[in-house]
C-alpha positions as CSV (number, residue, x, y, z in Angstrom):
1,M,-9.6,-16.3,10.2
2,K,-7.5,-14.2,7.4
3,I,-4.9,-11.7,8.7
4,L,-3.0,-9.5,6.2
5,V,0.0,-7.9,7.5
6,C,1.9,-5.0,5.8
7,I,5.7,-4.7,5.7
8,S,7.9,-2.0,4.3
9,K,11.4,-2.4,3.6
10,V,13.9,-0.1,5.8
11,P,17.5,1.0,6.1
12,D,19.3,-1.2,8.8
13,T,19.8,0.7,12.5
14,T,23.3,0.5,11.8
15,A,23.3,2.0,8.4
16,K,25.5,5.0,7.4
17,I,22.9,7.7,6.4
18,S,23.8,10.1,3.5
19,F,21.8,11.8,0.6
20,T,22.1,12.2,-3.1
21,D,20.6,14.3,-5.9
22,N,20.9,17.9,-4.1
23,N,20.1,16.2,-1.1
24,T,16.6,14.7,-2.4
25,K,17.1,11.2,-2.3
26,F,18.3,8.5,0.2
27,N,21.5,7.2,-1.1
28,E,21.0,3.5,-0.9
29,D,24.6,2.4,-2.2
30,K,26.1,-0.2,0.8
31,V,22.9,-0.2,2.8
32,Q,21.8,-3.1,3.9
33,F,17.6,-3.1,4.1
34,I,16.0,-5.1,6.8
35,I,11.8,-5.6,7.5
36,N,11.1,-3.0,9.8
37,P,10.7,-4.3,13.0
38,Y,7.6,-2.5,13.8
39,D,6.1,-5.1,11.3
40,E,8.3,-8.0,12.0
41,W,8.7,-8.3,15.5
42,Y,5.1,-7.4,16.7
43,A,2.6,-7.2,13.7
44,L,3.5,-10.3,11.7
45,V,4.6,-12.7,14.9
46,R,1.4,-12.0,16.7
47,A,-0.4,-12.8,13.4
48,L,1.3,-15.9,13.1
49,E,0.6,-16.9,17.1
50,L,-3.0,-16.2,16.1
51,K,-2.9,-18.4,13.1
52,E,-1.2,-21.2,15.1
53,G,-3.9,-21.1,18.1
54,A,-7.0,-20.1,16.0
55,G,-6.2,-21.5,12.4
56,G,-6.3,-19.4,9.3
57,T,-3.8,-17.9,7.0
58,V,-1.4,-15.0,7.3
59,T,-0.4,-13.1,3.7
60,I,2.0,-10.4,3.7
61,V,1.9,-7.5,1.5
62,N,4.6,-5.0,0.5
63,A,4.7,-2.2,-1.7
64,G,7.9,-1.7,-3.6
65,P,10.0,-2.6,-6.5
66,A,11.6,-6.4,-7.3
67,D,14.5,-6.1,-4.8
68,N,12.0,-5.9,-1.9
69,E,11.9,-9.7,-2.5
70,Q,14.6,-10.2,0.0
71,I,12.4,-9.2,3.1
72,I,9.4,-10.7,1.8
73,R,11.1,-14.1,1.8
74,K,12.0,-13.5,5.2
75,G,8.3,-13.2,6.1
76,L,7.4,-16.2,4.6
77,A,10.5,-17.9,6.1
78,L,8.7,-16.7,9.8
79,G,5.8,-18.5,9.0
80,A,3.4,-16.6,6.7
81,D,1.6,-19.0,4.0
82,D,1.9,-16.3,1.2
83,A,2.8,-12.7,-0.2
84,I,1.9,-9.9,-2.3
85,R,4.0,-7.6,-4.2
86,I,2.5,-4.4,-5.7
87,D,5.4,-3.5,-8.2
88,M,5.7,0.4,-7.4
89,Q,8.2,2.6,-5.9
90,A,6.6,4.1,-2.5
91,N,6.7,7.5,-2.2
92,D,4.3,8.5,0.3
93,A,2.2,6.9,2.9
94,F,-1.0,8.0,1.5
95,Q,-0.2,6.2,-2.0
96,V,1.3,3.0,-0.4
97,A,-2.1,2.9,1.6
98,A,-4.0,3.5,-1.5
99,E,-2.2,0.9,-3.3
100,I,-3.0,-1.5,-0.3
101,A,-6.1,-0.9,0.2
102,A,-7.1,-1.9,-3.1
103,V,-5.5,-5.4,-2.4
104,A,-7.1,-5.8,1.1
105,K,-10.8,-5.3,-0.6
106,E,-9.9,-7.9,-3.1
107,G,-9.0,-10.4,0.0
108,S,-11.6,-10.0,1.8
109,Y,-9.4,-9.9,5.4
110,D,-10.6,-10.5,8.4
111,L,-7.8,-8.7,10.2
112,I,-5.1,-6.2,8.7
113,L,-2.2,-5.7,11.1
114,C,0.7,-3.3,10.7
115,G,3.5,-1.5,12.7
116,K,2.9,1.7,14.7
117,E,5.4,3.5,12.5
118,T,8.4,2.8,10.1
119,I,11.4,3.3,11.4
120,D,13.0,5.6,8.6
121,Y,10.6,8.2,7.9
122,N,8.4,7.8,11.8
123,G,5.5,9.3,10.4
124,G,2.6,6.8,12.1
125,V,0.1,7.8,9.3
126,F,-0.5,4.5,7.2
127,G,-2.7,2.4,9.3
128,G,-4.9,5.5,9.9
129,L,-5.2,5.9,6.1
130,L,-5.4,2.6,5.5
131,A,-8.3,1.7,7.7
132,E,-10.2,5.0,6.5
133,M,-10.0,3.8,2.9
134,L,-11.2,0.5,3.8
135,S,-14.0,2.0,6.1
136,M,-12.8,0.1,9.0
137,P,-12.6,0.5,12.7
138,Y,-9.1,1.4,13.7
139,V,-7.0,0.9,16.8
140,S,-3.7,2.4,17.0
141,L,-0.1,1.8,19.0
142,A,-1.5,-1.6,19.9
143,S,0.7,-3.5,22.7
144,K,-1.4,-6.5,23.2
145,L,-4.0,-8.4,21.2
146,D,-6.5,-11.2,21.8
147,L,-9.3,-12.9,20.2
148,Q,-12.8,-13.0,21.2
149,E,-15.3,-14.9,19.5
150,N,-16.2,-12.4,16.4
151,S,-13.9,-9.3,18.0
152,L,-10.5,-8.5,19.4
153,L,-9.8,-7.5,23.1
154,L,-7.0,-4.7,22.2
155,E,-4.9,-3.1,25.1
156,R,-2.7,-0.2,24.5
157,E,-0.7,2.3,26.8
158,I,-1.7,5.8,27.6
159,E,-0.5,8.6,29.9
160,G,-0.4,6.8,33.3
161,E,-3.0,4.0,32.4
162,K,-3.6,1.1,30.1
163,E,-6.7,1.1,28.2
164,V,-8.4,-1.5,27.1
165,I,-10.4,-1.9,24.2
166,E,-13.0,-4.2,21.8
167,V,-12.9,-4.0,18.6
168,A,-15.5,-5.8,15.8
169,M,-13.4,-7.5,13.0
170,P,-12.9,-6.4,10.0
171,C,-10.3,-3.7,11.6
172,V,-7.1,-2.4,11.2
173,V,-4.3,-2.7,14.0
174,S,-1.0,-0.9,14.4
175,A,1.1,-2.7,17.0
176,Q,3.8,-1.6,19.0
177,K,6.5,-3.3,21.5
178,G,4.7,-6.1,23.4
179,M,2.3,-7.3,21.1
180,A,4.6,-10.0,20.5
181,E,8.5,-11.2,21.0
182,A,10.8,-11.3,18.2
183,R,11.4,-15.1,16.2
184,I,14.2,-15.6,14.0
185,P,13.3,-18.1,11.0
186,N,14.5,-21.8,11.1
187,M,16.1,-23.5,8.7
188,R,12.7,-25.4,7.8
189,G,11.1,-22.0,7.5
190,I,13.7,-21.1,5.2
191,L,13.5,-23.6,2.8
192,A,10.0,-23.4,2.5
193,S,9.7,-20.2,2.2
194,K,11.7,-20.6,-1.4
195,S,8.3,-22.3,-2.8
196,K,5.8,-20.0,-1.0
197,P,3.6,-18.2,-3.9
198,V,4.5,-14.1,-4.3
199,A,1.8,-12.3,-6.4
200,V,3.5,-9.6,-8.1
201,I,0.4,-7.1,-9.3
202,T,0.2,-3.7,-10.9
203,P,-0.9,-0.9,-8.9
204,S,-3.8,1.2,-9.6
205,G,-1.4,4.3,-10.2
206,T,-2.4,6.4,-7.5
207,T,-0.1,9.7,-7.2
208,A,2.0,10.6,-4.1
209,R,0.8,13.3,-2.1
210,V,4.0,14.6,0.0
211,P,6.8,15.5,-2.2
212,V,10.5,15.6,-1.0
213,A,12.1,19.2,-1.0
214,S,15.0,17.9,0.8
215,F,16.3,15.8,3.5
216,S,19.2,16.8,5.8
217,L,21.3,14.8,8.8
218,P,20.9,16.2,12.1
219,P,23.3,18.7,13.6
220,E,26.5,16.9,15.2
221,K,26.5,17.0,19.0
222,G,28.5,19.4,20.5
223,A,31.4,18.9,23.3
224,C,30.6,17.7,26.6
225,K,31.0,19.7,29.2
226,M,31.8,18.5,32.8
227,V,30.8,20.8,35.5
228,D,31.9,19.4,39.3
229,A,29.7,18.7,41.6
230,D,30.0,21.5,44.2
231,Q,29.6,24.0,41.1
232,A,25.7,24.3,41.2
233,E,25.3,27.8,40.1
234,E,27.9,27.2,37.1
235,L,25.7,24.0,36.1
236,I,22.9,26.3,36.1
237,R,24.4,29.5,34.2
238,L,25.3,27.0,31.5
239,L,21.7,25.6,31.0
240,H,20.5,28.8,31.1
241,E,22.9,30.7,28.6
242,E,24.3,28.1,26.7
243,A,22.3,25.2,26.5
244,K,19.2,27.5,26.8
245,V,17.1,24.9,28.3
246,I,15.9,26.7,31.4
């Protein structure tokens, strides 16, 4: 079975966020970047588990410039067989999906996995766009994935229940918490990753559909007001008049 895993580069969750160029560009100065956790911990690790159980290959694909190789090598250290980097500046989900769709068509993959969203933009639209461009079935927000003979058995949470879906391959699946448990690369994997192939390809030239007008930080949190347990009326007044939540 051939599996393609889409990975993104995102700022570490502890990074201090700021913007430049009149708040139109993210300031990458002194920011540490990581593989998007939903892509790494759930999509990639589950792909590796499937390979270990049923055989096959796992390829990771990333759309980005040369400095993205750091996160690509980590994916290879975890156990992916090879990687593809589309040499481009990723600007929106449509552009990235179109470029990765072109790669996926050439590779004839049985399963394409991605995280449910990236932790920087939290858009969650990439998987659906990719599946549409490939004319493949799409299952989003899967928390469990098991391989059948010629299909996948997927589970995802819906309001108050769990939904079980059987889908034929090839297909696209976005993964969320529960799909797998995070792994840490071992020394053998790190050393092996240095010799694994990373194909760098030229993008087709798809343009972004969503320009960025500006970024802004969320407002700072206000001061916390403490209300004595026996002052219920005061609490209700504050919630109504100041917090305006009731």
